[in-house]
DONUBA-582492 format. One line per 5 residues: number of its first residue (from 1); their letters; for each residue x, y, z of N, C-alpha, C, CB. Coordinates in pm, 1 decimal. Glycine has a CB too. Layout:
BEGIN
NUM	a	X/Y/Z/X/Y/Z/X/Y/Z/X/Y/Z ~ ...;
This chain:
BEGIN
1	mtdpv	373.1/8898.6/17205.3/451.8/8941.0/17088.4/362.4/9015.8/16991.4/517.9/8819.1/17018.0 ~ 412.8/9124.1/16938.7/334.8/9202.4/16844.0/318.0/9127.1/16713.6/400.4/9337.5/16818.8 ~ 197.1/9126.9/16664.2/167.5/9067.3/16535.4/227.5/9156.3/16428.0/14.2/9048.9/16514.9 ~ 309.4/9101.5/16335.4/367.5/9187.0/16232.1/264.2/9252.3/16143.3/461.2/9108.0/16147.9 ~ 148.3/9186.9/16127.2/43.6/9247.0/16045.0/-7.7/9374.9/16107.8/-71.4/9149.0/16024.4;
6	lagqa	3.7/9387.0/16241.1/-45.5/9504.7/16311.3/66.7/9598.0/16353.8/-125.2/9463.1/16431.8 ~ 186.1/9577.4/16300.8/296.7/9663.3/16339.7/271.4/9807.3/16300.1/425.7/9614.4/16277.7 ~ 193.9/9829.9/16196.1/151.8/9962.1/16154.9/16.9/9950.3/16092.1/251.9/10026.6/16058.8 ~ -56.1/10063.2/16079.3/-195.6/10048.2/16045.5/-236.9/10109.4/15913.4/-276.0/10105.7/16151.1 ~ -202.6/10232.2/15882.6/-282.3/10302.7/15783.8/-217.9/10322.0/15647.7/-317.5/10432.5/15836.6;
11	eapta	-93.0/10278.7/15628.0/-29.3/10307.2/15500.7/-77.8/10210.9/15393.6/122.3/10299.8/15514.1 ~ -92.7/10261.2/15272.9/-135.7/10178.0/15161.0/-17.4/10097.3/15110.8/-195.8/10264.1/15047.0 ~ -41.8/9978.3/15051.6/68.0/9896.7/15000.8/125.6/9956.2/14874.6/21.7/9754.5/14974.8 ~ 252.7/9925.5/14848.8/316.5/9969.2/14726.2/341.6/9848.8/14639.1/447.4/10044.5/14754.9 ~ 331.3/9868.4/14508.4/352.5/9758.0/14416.3/500.0/9739.8/14384.4/274.0/9780.3/14288.5;
16	agaag	580.8/9842.9/14406.5/721.3/9835.0/14372.6/794.2/9745.2/14470.2/783.9/9973.4/14370.5 ~ 898.8/9678.1/14423.7/980.6/9595.2/14511.2/1062.3/9680.7/14603.1/1070.9/9504.0/14431.0 ~ 1113.2/9618.5/14708.7/1189.2/9692.5/14808.3/1316.4/9749.8/14749.7/1222.1/9603.8/14925.9 ~ 1374.2/9681.1/14652.0/1499.7/9730.5/14596.8/1478.9/9843.0/14497.5/1574.5/9618.5/14530.8 ~ 1357.2/9852.5/14440.9/1328.8/9958.8/14346.6/1375.7/9923.8/14206.3/1393.6/10087.1/14392.2;
21	arpgr	1317.2/9992.3/14110.2/1353.7/9967.2/13971.8/1488.0/10031.1/13940.9/1245.6/10020.2/13876.6 ~ 1570.1/9963.4/13858.2/1699.9/10016.5/13821.2/1715.0/10009.6/13670.3/1813.7/9939.5/13891.8 ~ 1787.6/10105.6/13612.2/1808.0/10102.4/13467.6/1900.1/9988.2/13429.0/1865.1/10235.4/13418.2 ~ 1897.4/9952.4/13301.1/1986.5/9848.3/13253.0/1908.4/9732.0/13195.6/2077.3/9800.3/13364.4 ~ 1974.1/9617.2/13187.4/1912.4/9498.6/13129.0/1791.3/9455.0/13210.8/2014.2/9384.2/13119.6;
26	prdpe	1680.5/9420.5/13144.1/1561.9/9377.7/13219.2/1591.6/9256.0/13306.6/1447.1/9345.9/13123.1 ~ 1530.5/9252.4/13423.8/1551.3/9142.0/13514.8/1476.0/9019.0/13467.9/1508.5/9180.2/13655.1 ~ 1533.4/8904.4/13494.9/1471.7/8777.8/13457.9/1368.6/8741.2/13564.4/1578.9/8665.2/13442.2 ~ 1238.9/8735.2/13528.6/1136.9/8704.9/13629.1/1153.9/8567.7/13692.2/1000.6/8714.4/13567.6 ~ 1213.1/8471.7/13617.4/1234.9/8339.3/13674.3/1338.7/8343.6/13785.8/1278.5/8241.5/13565.8;
31	vdeai	1439.0/8427.4/13769.6/1539.2/8443.5/13876.1/1475.2/8509.9/13996.9/1660.6/8527.2/13826.5 ~ 1394.9/8612.8/13972.6/1324.4/8678.8/14082.8/1239.2/8579.3/14160.5/1236.7/8793.1/14029.8 ~ 1164.3/8497.3/14088.4/1076.8/8400.5/14154.0/1157.6/8299.0/14233.8/989.7/8328.8/14050.6 ~ 1269.4/8253.5/14177.5/1353.2/8156.9/14248.6/1407.6/8216.6/14378.5/1469.1/8110.7/14159.1 ~ 1452.3/8340.1/14372.3/1507.8/8405.9/14490.9/1400.8/8423.9/14597.4/1568.9/8541.9/14453.8;
36	lstal	1285.8/8477.3/14558.7/1182.5/8509.8/14657.0/1118.9/8384.5/14715.2/1075.3/8597.4/14593.8 ~ 1096.1/8283.3/14632.6/1040.4/8158.6/14683.5/1136.4/8092.4/14781.3/1008.1/8063.4/14568.3 ~ 1263.7/8096.1/14748.9/1364.4/8039.1/14837.9/1371.1/8116.3/14968.8/1501.5/8038.3/14770.3 ~ 1368.2/8246.9/14960.6/1372.8/8328.6/15082.1/1254.0/8299.2/15172.6/1375.6/8477.5/15046.4 ~ 1136.5/8280.6/15114.8/1018.1/8249.5/15194.5/1030.6/8114.4/15262.7/893.8/8251.9/15107.3;
41	rmlae	1079.4/8014.6/15189.6/1096.7/7881.9/15250.1/1196.9/7887.3/15364.4/1142.6/7779.8/15144.7 ~ 1308.1/7955.4/15342.2/1411.4/7961.7/15444.5/1367.8/8045.7/15563.4/1539.3/8017.4/15386.1 ~ 1287.6/8146.2/15538.0/1235.2/8228.4/15646.6/1149.0/8143.1/15739.4/1153.7/8347.5/15590.7 ~ 1064.4/8059.1/15681.4/979.1/7972.1/15762.1/1060.2/7864.4/15833.4/872.3/7907.3/15674.9 ~ 1165.8/7815.9/15768.4/1245.6/7707.2/15826.3/1338.9/7755.8/15937.3/1327.2/7639.3/15717.5;
46	agyar	1407.7/7865.9/15911.5/1517.3/7906.2/16000.8/1488.3/8031.5/16082.2/1641.2/7928.4/15920.6 ~ 1387.8/8109.6/16042.3/1361.3/8235.3/16110.5/1443.4/8349.0/16052.8/1389.4/8221.6/16258.1 ~ 1403.4/8470.0/16086.5/1467.0/8588.4/16028.5/1612.9/8600.7/16070.6/1391.0/8713.9/16068.8 ~ 1641.1/8580.5/16196.9/1775.7/8606.5/16248.7/1879.5/8516.8/16182.2/1779.1/8586.3/16400.2 ~ 1843.8/8392.5/16152.0/1940.8/8298.1/16096.6/1942.1/8296.3/15943.9/1911.9/8159.5/16148.0;
51	ltmdq	1852.9/8370.3/15883.7/1851.5/8378.6/15737.9/1969.8/8462.5/15690.0/1717.9/8438.7/15687.3 ~ 2043.8/8412.7/15591.1/2154.8/8489.7/15535.7/2139.3/8501.6/15384.5/2290.1/8424.2/15571.4 ~ 2192.2/8608.9/15332.5/2184.9/8632.1/15188.8/2261.0/8523.8/15111.7/2240.7/8770.9/15154.6 ~ 2378.5/8485.3/15162.2/2458.5/8384.5/15092.5/2384.3/8251.5/15083.7/2593.0/8364.8/15163.3 ~ 2314.5/8213.5/15191.6/2238.5/8089.2/15189.9/2124.5/8095.3/15088.9/2183.7/8059.0/15328.7;
56	vaara	2057.3/8208.9/15081.9/1948.3/8224.2/14984.7/2002.3/8210.6/14843.4/1877.6/8360.6/15002.1 ~ 2115.1/8276.9/14814.1/2173.4/8269.5/14680.1/2209.0/8126.0/14645.1/2297.9/8358.9/14670.2 ~ 2269.8/8054.6/14740.4/2312.1/7917.3/14713.3/2192.9/7826.4/14687.3/2394.2/7863.3/14829.8 ~ 2090.3/7835.7/14770.4/1975.6/7746.2/14754.7/1890.4/7782.1/14634.1/1890.4/7748.6/14879.4 ~ 1889.8/7911.6/14597.3/1813.0/7954.1/14479.6/1887.3/7925.6/14350.3/1780.8/8102.6/14488.4;
61	gvgka	2017.2/7893.4/14360.8/2095.9/7864.7/14241.9/2129.7/7988.1/14160.8/2023.3/7768.0/14155.9 ~ 2148.5/8101.5/14230.6/2184.6/8225.9/14161.7/2314.3/8279.2/14221.0/2070.5/8332.4/14173.4 ~ 2381.4/8362.0/14145.0/2503.4/8422.8/14193.6/2475.2/8527.9/14299.8/2580.0/8484.0/14079.2 ~ 2570.8/8542.8/14392.2/2552.6/8642.8/14496.8/2543.0/8783.4/14437.7/2667.6/8635.8/14597.6 ~ 2616.0/8808.9/14331.7/2610.1/8942.3/14269.6/2470.1/8969.3/14216.2/2714.0/8954.5/14155.3;
66	slyrr	2408.8/8867.6/14156.7/2272.4/8883.1/14104.5/2174.1/8911.0/14217.4/2229.3/8757.1/14027.1 ~ 2191.6/8841.6/14328.9/2103.2/8863.4/14443.8/2119.4/9004.2/14499.9/2131.3/8760.0/14553.3 ~ 2242.8/9046.2/14521.3/2265.8/9177.3/14582.7/2228.9/9292.6/14490.1/2410.7/9190.2/14623.9 ~ 2234.6/9268.1/14357.6/2188.7/9372.1/14264.9/2040.6/9399.4/14285.4/2215.5/9331.0/14118.7 ~ 1965.3/9296.2/14313.8/1821.0/9310.1/14331.6/1786.3/9358.0/14472.2/1751.4/9177.6/14303.1;
71	yptke	1850.9/9299.2/14570.2/1816.1/9324.7/14711.0/1945.3/9348.3/14789.6/1734.3/9204.4/14772.5 ~ 1982.0/9473.0/14809.6/2112.1/9503.4/14872.1/2120.2/9466.6/15019.1/2142.3/9649.1/14857.6 ~ 2008.5/9445.0/15085.6/2009.7/9410.4/15227.1/1913.7/9295.1/15254.0/1972.7/9532.5/15313.1 ~ 1932.1/9230.6/15367.8/1839.5/9123.6/15405.4/1700.0/9179.6/15426.2/1887.6/9052.0/15532.8 ~ 1688.8/9298.9/15483.0/1557.9/9359.5/15503.8/1484.0/9377.7/15371.9/1572.4/9493.7/15574.6;
76	slvle	1554.3/9427.9/15270.1/1488.2/9450.7/15141.4/1446.3/9319.1/15077.7/1580.5/9528.0/15046.4 ~ 1526.0/9214.9/15094.0/1489.7/9083.7/15040.4/1365.5/9028.4/15109.6/1606.5/8985.6/15055.8 ~ 1364.5/9032.9/15242.4/1251.2/8977.5/15316.4/1123.9/9054.7/15286.0/1279.1/8979.2/15466.9 ~ 1133.4/9186.0/15279.9/1014.9/9266.5/15250.3/958.8/9235.6/15112.2/1048.0/9414.6/15260.6 ~ 1046.8/9220.0/15014.9/997.0/9188.2/14880.7/939.6/9047.4/14876.5/1109.0/9202.5/14776.5;
81	airyr	998.9/8954.8/14951.3/945.6/8818.9/14955.8/806.3/8817.3/15018.5/1040.3/8726.6/15034.3 ~ 788.8/8893.3/15125.8/657.7/8901.6/15188.6/557.0/8965.9/15094.3/665.7/8980.6/15319.5 ~ 596.8/9072.5/15025.1/507.6/9136.1/14928.9/470.0/9038.4/14817.4/573.4/9262.0/14869.8 ~ 568.0/8963.0/14770.5/546.7/8864.4/14664.1/440.1/8763.6/14706.2/678.9/8791.7/14629.5 ~ 452.7/8710.6/14826.9/353.6/8614.8/14875.7/219.7/8682.2/14900.6/402.8/8547.7/15003.7;
86	hergr	224.5/8800.0/14962.2/101.1/8867.1/15001.9/17.5/8905.3/14880.9/132.5/8990.9/15084.7 ~ 79.7/8955.2/14776.4/5.8/8997.4/14658.2/-58.7/8878.8/14586.8/97.9/9071.8/14562.8 ~ -0.2/8761.7/14601.0/-56.9/8643.1/14535.7/-157.9/8570.6/14623.6/53.8/8547.5/14496.8 ~ -152.4/8593.7/14754.8/-240.0/8520.8/14843.9/-343.2/8604.2/14917.0/-159.5/8450.7/14941.3 ~ -332.9/8736.1/14905.2/-426.0/8822.0/14977.9/-568.8/8797.7/14930.5/-388.2/8970.2/14960.0;
91	pdvpd	-661.5/8781.3/15023.8/-799.7/8751.7/14981.9/-863.2/8867.4/14907.0/-885.1/8717.1/15102.8 ~ -948.8/8833.7/14811.3/-1025.5/8935.5/14740.9/-1131.5/8993.2/14834.6/-1091.0/8876.7/14613.1 ~ -1165.5/9119.2/14811.9/-1268.7/9184.7/14892.9/-1404.7/9150.1/14834.0/-1247.6/9340.1/14898.0 ~ -1490.2/9081.5/14909.2/-1621.8/9044.5/14854.7/-1712.5/9165.5/14840.5/-1688.9/8940.1/14943.9 ~ -1810.5/9153.8/14754.5/-1908.4/9261.1/14735.3/-2044.7/9196.0/14714.6/-1870.2/9353.9/14613.1;
96	tgsly	-2104.0/9151.2/14825.1/-2231.1/9079.1/14819.7/-2351.7/9170.3/14834.2/-2234.9/8974.2/14927.0 ~ -2327.9/9297.3/14866.1/-2438.7/9387.7/14894.6/-2480.6/9386.8/15040.7/-2556.1/9351.9/14809.2 ~ -2406.8/9317.5/15125.3/-2438.7/9308.2/15268.0/-2313.0/9327.7/15349.5/-2504.0/9172.7/15301.8 ~ -2315.5/9420.2/15443.8/-2201.8/9441.9/15532.8/-2166.3/9313.4/15606.2/-2232.4/9554.0/15633.3 ~ -2266.3/9246.5/15660.1/-2241.1/9125.3/15737.3/-2174.4/9017.3/15651.3/-2372.1/9072.1/15796.4;
101	rdmlg	-2229.5/8989.7/15535.0/-2174.1/8882.8/15452.1/-2036.3/8918.9/15399.0/-2267.7/8852.1/15336.3 ~ -2016.7/9046.2/15361.2/-1884.9/9088.3/15314.9/-1781.1/9073.3/15425.1/-1889.2/9232.9/15265.9 ~ -1814.9/9118.3/15545.2/-1719.8/9112.9/15655.2/-1689.9/8969.0/15695.1/-1773.0/9190.6/15775.0 ~ -1793.2/8885.5/15701.6/-1772.5/8745.9/15738.1/-1684.9/8674.9/15634.6/-1907.5/8673.9/15752.1 ~ -1713.4/8696.5/15508.2/-1635.0/8631.2/15403.9/-1489.8/8676.3/15404.2/-1696.2/8658.1/15268.6;
106	ylral	-1467.5/8806.5/15423.1/-1330.7/8858.8/15421.5/-1253.3/8811.5/15544.6/-1332.0/9012.8/15415.3 ~ -1317.9/8810.2/15659.0/-1252.1/8762.3/15780.3/-1214.6/8614.8/15767.8/-1342.8/8783.4/15902.1 ~ -1304.6/8534.0/15715.8/-1274.2/8392.1/15698.5/-1154.6/8373.0/15605.3/-1396.7/8317.5/15643.6 ~ -1152.8/8447.9/15495.5/-1041.7/8436.3/15401.4/-911.7/8484.7/15463.9/-1071.2/8515.4/15274.0 ~ -918.6/8591.3/15542.6/-799.9/8643.7/15609.0/-743.6/8541.7/15707.5/-832.4/8774.9/15681.2;
111	iryrq	-829.9/8478.6/15785.3/-783.5/8380.6/15883.1/-721.0/8260.3/15812.6/-899.7/8335.2/15973.7 ~ -779.3/8218.1/15701.8/-717.9/8108.2/15625.3/-580.5/8149.3/15574.3/-808.1/8066.7/15506.7 ~ -568.8/8272.6/15527.4/-440.7/8323.4/15478.6/-336.1/8320.8/15589.8/-456.6/8466.3/15423.7 ~ -374.1/8366.3/15708.9/-281.6/8368.5/15821.0/-240.5/8228.0/15862.1/-343.7/8441.1/15938.8 ~ -333.1/8134.8/15857.4/-300.5/7995.9/15892.9/-200.0/7936.7/15794.3/-428.3/7909.6/15896.3;
116	ehaag	-219.2/7965.8/15667.1/-131.3/7910.7/15563.6/10.0/7967.0/15572.7/-188.8/7938.8/15425.6 ~ 21.7/8093.1/15617.6/152.2/8160.2/15616.5/201.0/8195.6/15756.4/145.0/8285.9/15532.4 ~ 151.8/8122.2/15855.1/185.2/8155.1/15994.4/334.5/8148.7/16021.2/113.1/8061.3/16088.9 ~ 401.7/8047.5/15965.8/543.8/8030.0/15995.8/625.7/8149.6/15948.5/596.3/7902.0/15930.9 ~ 600.0/8195.7/15826.8/674.6/8310.0/15775.5/646.4/8437.3/15852.5/642.9/8331.2/15630.5;
121	lqava	519.9/8459.4/15888.0/485.1/8579.8/15963.1/547.4/8577.2/16102.3/332.8/8594.1/15973.6 ~ 541.8/8462.6/16168.2/598.0/8453.9/16301.6/749.2/8468.8/16300.6/559.7/8323.2/16365.3 ~ 812.4/8428.2/16191.4/957.4/8434.8/16183.6/1010.3/8577.2/16192.1/1004.4/8371.2/16056.2 ~ 929.6/8673.7/16149.2/976.1/8812.2/16152.1/906.2/8895.3/16259.2/955.2/8876.2/16017.0 ~ 815.8/8833.0/16336.9/737.3/8910.2/16433.3/825.6/8981.3/16534.4/639.6/8819.7/16505.6;
126	gevmv	923.7/8909.9/16590.1/1010.9/8972.9/16687.7/1097.1/9081.2/16626.9/1097.7/8870.2/16752.5 ~ 1145.1/9058.4/16505.1/1231.5/9156.5/16439.8/1158.3/9286.0/16409.9/1288.0/9099.2/16311.8 ~ 1028.7/9276.4/16380.0/949.6/9396.0/16352.4/953.0/9492.8/16470.5/804.9/9357.7/16320.1 ~ 961.5/9437.3/16592.2/960.9/9520.9/16712.0/1083.4/9609.9/16722.9/951.1/9434.6/16834.3 ~ 1195.8/9566.1/16666.4/1322.7/9637.1/16686.8/1383.1/9688.6/16557.0/1421.8/9546.5/16755.5;
131	npela	1320.6/9659.0/16444.0/1377.2/9696.9/16315.6/1282.2/9793.9/16245.8/1403.4/9571.9/16227.4 ~ 1310.1/9924.2/16249.8/1218.1/10022.3/16191.1/1194.5/10001.7/16042.4/1270.8/10160.8/16213.6 ~ 1298.3/9960.7/15968.8/1281.4/9940.8/15824.5/1184.3/9827.1/15796.5/1416.6/9912.1/15757.7 ~ 1199.9/9719.0/15871.5/1110.3/9605.6/15852.1/968.4/9640.9/15895.8/1161.1/9483.3/15929.8 ~ 955.5/9712.8/16007.0/822.8/9752.4/16054.2/752.9/9842.4/15952.4/833.5/9824.3/16189.6;
136	agfrr	826.6/9937.4/15896.4/766.9/10026.4/15796.4/725.2/9948.9/15671.9/865.4/10137.8/15758.2 ~ 806.2/9850.0/15634.1/770.8/9768.8/15518.7/644.4/9687.3/15541.1/884.5/9677.1/15484.1 ~ 628.0/9634.0/15661.0/506.0/9561.0/15691.8/384.0/9652.7/15688.1/517.6/9494.6/15828.3 ~ 401.7/9776.6/15730.3/289.4/9870.8/15722.2/244.3/9886.5/15577.6/328.5/10008.4/15781.2 ~ 341.4/9894.4/15487.2/306.6/9913.1/15346.8/258.6/9784.2/15282.5/425.2/9967.4/15270.4;
141	qvagg	333.6/9676.3/15303.7/312.9/9556.4/15224.8/198.8/9468.8/15273.6/437.2/9477.3/15222.7 ~ 175.7/9464.4/15404.2/78.4/9370.3/15457.1/-38.3/9442.5/15522.8/144.4/9276.4/15556.6 ~ -10.4/9514.7/15631.6/-119.6/9577.3/15706.9/-198.4/9675.4/15621.0/-64.7/9649.1/15829.8 ~ -126.9/9754.5/15541.6/-196.3/9854.5/15460.2/-294.1/9791.9/15363.0/-96.7/9938.0/15384.2 ~ -253.0/9681.2/15299.5/-341.6/9616.1/15203.6/-463.5/9554.2/15268.8/-266.6/9510.8/15128.1;
146	llagf	-443.2/9487.0/15382.6/-556.4/9425.5/15451.6/-653.1/9530.0/15504.2/-507.7/9338.3/15566.0 ~ -600.1/9636.1/15560.9/-687.2/9742.1/15612.2/-763.3/9811.0/15499.7/-605.6/9844.9/15690.2 ~ -700.7/9822.7/15384.8/-771.5/9881.8/15270.5/-893.2/9797.4/15233.7/-677.0/9895.0/15148.9 ~ -879.7/9664.0/15245.5/-993.8/9577.0/15217.7/-1107.5/9598.7/15315.1/-951.2/9432.6/15221.3 ~ -1075.5/9606.0/15444.9/-1179.7/9631.9/15544.7/-1241.4/9770.4/15524.8/-1122.0/9619.6/15687.0;
151	rtivs	-1158.8/9867.4/15488.6/-1209.9/10003.1/15466.0/-1307.2/10005.2/15348.3/-1093.5/10101.3/15440.4 ~ -1277.0/9929.0/15244.6/-1367.4/9920.4/15129.2/-1502.2/9863.1/15170.0/-1305.3/9834.4/15018.2 ~ -1500.8/9757.9/15251.0/-1625.6/9696.3/15296.4/-1709.1/9794.8/15376.2/-1596.6/9572.0/15380.6 ~ -1644.7/9865.1/15468.4/-1716.9/9961.4/15552.1/-1768.6/10078.2/15467.6/-1625.6/10013.6/15665.4 ~ -1687.1/10126.6/15375.7/-1729.1/10238.8/15290.7/-1850.9/10202.5/15206.3/-1613.9/10282.5/15199.7;
156	raver	-1852.0/10082.6/15151.8/-1967.3/10039.1/15072.8/-2093.6/10031.7/15159.3/-1939.2/9902.1/15008.3 ~ -2075.2/9987.9/15285.2/-2191.1/9980.2/15374.8/-2247.3/10118.4/15403.5/-2153.0/9911.2/15506.1 ~ -2161.2/10218.1/15415.6/-2207.5/10356.0/15434.8/-2283.6/10402.3/15311.0/-2088.1/10451.2/15464.2 ~ -2229.0/10373.3/15193.5/-2294.8/10414.4/15068.6/-2432.0/10349.5/15053.2/-2207.0/10378.7/14948.3 ~ -2447.1/10226.3/15100.5/-2575.8/10156.7/15090.0/-2674.6/10197.3/15198.7/-2553.9/10007.7/15095.9;
161	gelpp	-2629.0/10271.4/15298.7/-2715.9/10311.4/15408.0/-2721.1/10213.1/15522.6/-2851.7/10332.5/15357.2 ~ -2635.9/10110.0/15520.9/-2631.9/10014.8/15631.9/-2561.9/10074.7/15754.2/-2560.8/9885.9/15588.5 ~ -2473.4/10168.8/15730.9/-2405.1/10241.0/15838.1/-2430.6/10389.4/15819.3/-2251.8/10210.3/15839.4 ~ -2434.1/10466.2/15927.8/-2461.1/10609.9/15915.8/-2346.8/10683.4/15847.5/-2486.2/10670.4/16053.1 ~ -2375.6/10797.8/15786.2/-2271.8/10872.7/15714.7/-2156.2/10915.6/15803.4/-2332.0/10993.9/15650.7;
166	etdle	-2182.2/10935.3/15933.0/-2076.6/10982.0/16023.2/-1988.3/10869.1/16076.8/-2138.4/11056.2/16138.9 ~ -2002.5/10748.7/16024.5/-1921.2/10635.0/16069.5/-1772.0/10666.9/16056.5/-1955.9/10507.9/15988.2 ~ -1695.6/10634.8/16159.6/-1549.7/10650.2/16156.6/-1492.6/10532.2/16077.1/-1488.6/10656.3/16303.4 ~ -1466.6/10553.9/15949.7/-1425.6/10445.1/15861.1/-1294.0/10382.2/15904.7/-1413.4/10495.6/15718.9 ~ -1196.3/10465.9/15941.5/-1065.4/10413.5/15977.9/-1073.1/10327.1/16103.5/-966.8/10527.9/15999.0;
171	llaml	-1145.0/10375.4/16203.9/-1154.3/10301.6/16329.7/-1227.3/10168.9/16310.1/-1225.7/10386.1/16435.9 ~ -1338.1/10172.1/16236.7/-1414.9/10050.1/16216.4/-1338.4/9950.6/16129.0/-1550.2/10082.9/16153.2 ~ -1259.6/10000.9/16035.3/-1179.1/9911.7/15951.7/-1069.8/9842.9/16032.3/-1117.1/9989.2/15836.1 ~ -1016.7/9910.4/16135.1/-912.5/9850.6/16218.6/-966.3/9742.9/16311.9/-844.0/9957.6/16299.7 ~ -1093.7/9751.6/16346.4/-1149.7/9665.7/16450.5/-1134.5/9516.0/16421.5/-1295.0/9698.2/16468.8;
176	plslv	-1173.9/9464.5/16304.4/-1167.3/9319.4/16284.2/-1024.8/9264.9/16293.1/-1226.7/9283.5/16149.4 ~ -929.3/9333.4/16230.3/-791.1/9286.5/16231.3/-733.5/9290.3/16372.2/-705.2/9371.1/16136.9 ~ -766.8/9394.7/16446.8/-719.0/9404.0/16584.7/-777.3/9293.0/16670.7/-754.0/9540.0/16644.3 ~ -903.9/9260.7/16650.4/-965.8/9153.7/16728.0/-904.3/9018.1/16695.9/-1115.5/9150.0/16702.1 ~ -876.5/8992.7/16570.3/-811.4/8866.9/16533.3/-677.3/8854.7/16604.8/-791.8/8858.0/16380.0;
181	hhlrl	-602.7/8964.3/16606.9/-472.6/8965.4/16673.6/-485.7/8936.3/16822.5/-403.9/9099.6/16652.8 ~ -576.9/9004.5/16889.6/-588.5/8988.4/17033.8/-650.7/8853.7/17071.3/-671.2/9101.9/17092.2 ~ -737.4/8801.3/16989.5/-788.0/8666.9/17014.5/-675.1/8564.1/17007.6/-898.1/8631.7/16913.8 ~ -585.1/8585.0/16914.3/-471.3/8493.7/16901.9/-381.2/8502.2/17024.7/-390.5/8525.2/16775.1 ~ -358.4/8623.5/17072.7/-267.7/8641.2/17186.0/-330.2/8599.6/17318.1/-223.6/8784.9/17194.5;
186	lggdp	-457.0/8633.3/17339.4/-518.5/8619.4/17470.9/-612.6/8500.1/17483.2/-593.0/8743.8/17503.7 ~ -659.5/8447.7/17371.6/-760.7/8343.9/17379.0/-707.7/8206.2/17413.1/-832.1/8337.0/17251.6 ~ -580.9/8180.4/17383.7/-523.8/8050.5/17414.6/-539.1/7948.3/17303.6/-585.4/7997.7/17537.7 ~ -649.2/7951.2/17231.9/-672.9/7856.4/17123.3/-639.5/7921.0/16988.8/-819.5/7807.3/17124.7 ~ -605.5/7840.1/16888.5/-580.6/7896.3/16755.4/-703.2/7969.9/16702.7/-539.9/7785.7/16657.5;
191	vderh	-678.8/8081.5/16635.5/-788.1/8157.0/16575.4/-830.7/8085.1/16447.8/-745.9/8305.1/16545.8 ~ -959.6/8056.0/16436.9/-1010.2/7987.5/16318.7/-1136.4/8058.4/16268.6/-1039.6/7838.1/16350.0 ~ -1204.0/7994.4/16175.0/-1318.3/8060.8/16110.8/-1435.9/8080.7/16205.9/-1363.9/7980.6/15990.7 ~ -1439.5/8007.5/16316.0/-1544.4/8032.6/16415.4/-1530.7/8172.9/16474.3/-1538.8/7927.0/16527.6 ~ -1405.7/8217.4/16489.9/-1384.7/8351.7/16543.0/-1430.5/8457.8/16443.6/-1237.3/8372.7/16577.9;
196	akria	-1416.1/8428.5/16316.1/-1464.8/8522.8/16215.0/-1614.7/8545.3/16231.8/-1433.9/8471.1/16072.6 ~ -1689.2/8437.8/16255.8/-1834.1/8450.5/16273.1/-1866.8/8523.5/16403.4/-1900.9/8311.5/16271.7 ~ -1792.0/8497.1/16508.2/-1815.6/8569.0/16634.0/-1800.6/8719.8/16614.6/-1718.4/8519.9/16743.1 ~ -1694.0/8760.2/16545.3/-1670.0/8902.8/16523.0/-1779.0/8962.1/16435.3/-1532.3/8925.3/16458.9 ~ -1811.4/8894.3/16326.8/-1913.8/8946.3/16235.9/-2050.3/8953.1/16304.5/-1922.5/8858.9/16109.9;
201	dqffa	-2083.7/8851.1/16381.6/-2212.8/8849.7/16451.4/-2222.3/8963.5/16552.7/-2233.8/8715.0/16522.0 ~ -2114.4/8986.2/16626.0/-2119.0/9083.2/16734.6/-2116.2/9227.2/16686.4/-2004.9/9060.0/16827.8 ~ -2038.2/9254.8/16582.6/-2013.0/9394.4/16547.2/-2069.8/9437.1/16411.7/-1866.4/9419.0/16547.9 ~ -2104.7/9343.5/16326.7/-2143.2/9382.7/16191.2/-2278.9/9329.6/16146.7/-2039.6/9336.5/16095.4 ~ -2345.3/9251.9/16229.3/-2477.2/9203.1/16191.3/-2585.9/9304.5/16221.0/-2507.3/9073.6/16262.4;
206	apavt	-2578.8/9372.7/16335.8/-2688.1/9459.3/16380.2/-2722.5/9570.4/16280.7/-2652.7/9520.7/16512.7 ~ -2623.5/9643.9/16226.0/-2660.7/9750.2/16131.0/-2733.6/9695.9/16008.7/-2536.6/9826.0/16086.2 ~ -2686.8/9579.6/15958.3/-2752.3/9522.3/15841.5/-2893.4/9476.1/15875.3/-2670.4/9405.8/15786.5 ~ -2911.4/9414.7/15991.7/-3043.8/9368.5/16032.6/-3137.7/9485.6/16050.1/-3035.6/9287.8/16162.0 ~ -3088.6/9593.2/16111.4/-3171.4/9712.0/16131.3/-3215.0/9770.5/15997.9/-3095.7/9817.2/16212.6;
211	aragr	-3122.3/9777.9/15903.1/-3155.3/9833.0/15771.9/-3258.6/9746.5/15701.3/-3029.4/9845.8/15685.7 ~ -3243.7/9612.9/15712.9/-3338.6/9524.8/15647.8/-3474.9/9527.3/15715.8/-3284.8/9384.2/15645.4 ~ -3472.6/9551.9/15847.8/-3598.6/9550.4/15921.7/-3695.3/9654.5/15867.7/-3573.5/9574.7/16070.2 ~ -3641.4/9770.0/15827.5/-3727.7/9874.3/15775.7/-3786.7/9839.0/15641.1/-3652.3/10002.5/15765.4 ~ -3717.8/9749.7/15567.1/-3763.2/9715.3/15433.2/-3841.8/9584.7/15429.6/-3645.2/9705.9/15340.4;
216	rggrr	-3812.3/9492.2/15526.1/-3868.1/9358.0/15515.6/-3938.6/9313.8/15645.5/-3757.4/9259.1/15480.1 ~ -3972.9/9409.3/15726.2/-4044.5/9373.7/15847.0/-3962.1/9302.7/15950.9/-4158.2/9290.5/15812.6 ~ -3829.3/9324.9/15947.8/-3744.0/9271.3/16051.2/-3696.8/9130.5/16026.5/-3813.7/9276.3/16178.5 ~ -3724.8/9070.0/15910.0/-3679.6/8933.3/15885.8/-3529.7/8929.4/15865.4/-3750.6/8873.4/15764.9 ~ -3461.1/8846.9/15942.2/-3316.9/8832.9/15927.3/-3287.7/8744.7/15807.2/-3252.9/8774.2/16055.5;
221	dr	-3197.4/8796.2/15722.6/-3164.9/8724.1/15599.4/-3015.5/8709.9/15587.7/-3222.0/8795.9/15475.7 ~ -2965.6/8596.1/15625.1/-2822.4/8570.5/15613.0/-2801.6/8454.4/15518.1/-2758.4/8541.0/15751.1;
């Protein structure tokens, strides 16, 4: 099954909700939070296919008209709910001055994030395969933001001289997320923080060690 985080790769996330801003009376943030939190819980409990707008409205304690004014379709509701969770839980991009330490820290945080929200992500994984609107939203809301973090780490390493100037930033930024996905699918065991270290050790330690070797006589400093 395709990982929804990898349904698309290069688009940057958008801060706007799926329904978009509309003129008129300002929206009540407490109502928004109630709707989105309820949608996330129900998504994890029942899955995407069985989630209905009427059920979300009833459990959130809001009128159906209020819900549909904000999110006219189930796709727009789910996408905004995922964005709501993702923006609050997405790991910060570390800046330790080391490609290896930055990559290891970000991978560990990403894997923890995926473990915490596995049920919600899996609930829409199958739908992403057949629903272009949902797939495009995941490219913006989830994959784009995570890839931007990896791209920042790689770009900083190029600026520091840990990676050569001709480094393919986009390709190298995709590598860690793709490996996490394929380890989950093919490895048989749950992906955990040990896998983060395997990836960082194999693909991101050598450039940093080489750079330090010229300055410190080859002493590895992790």
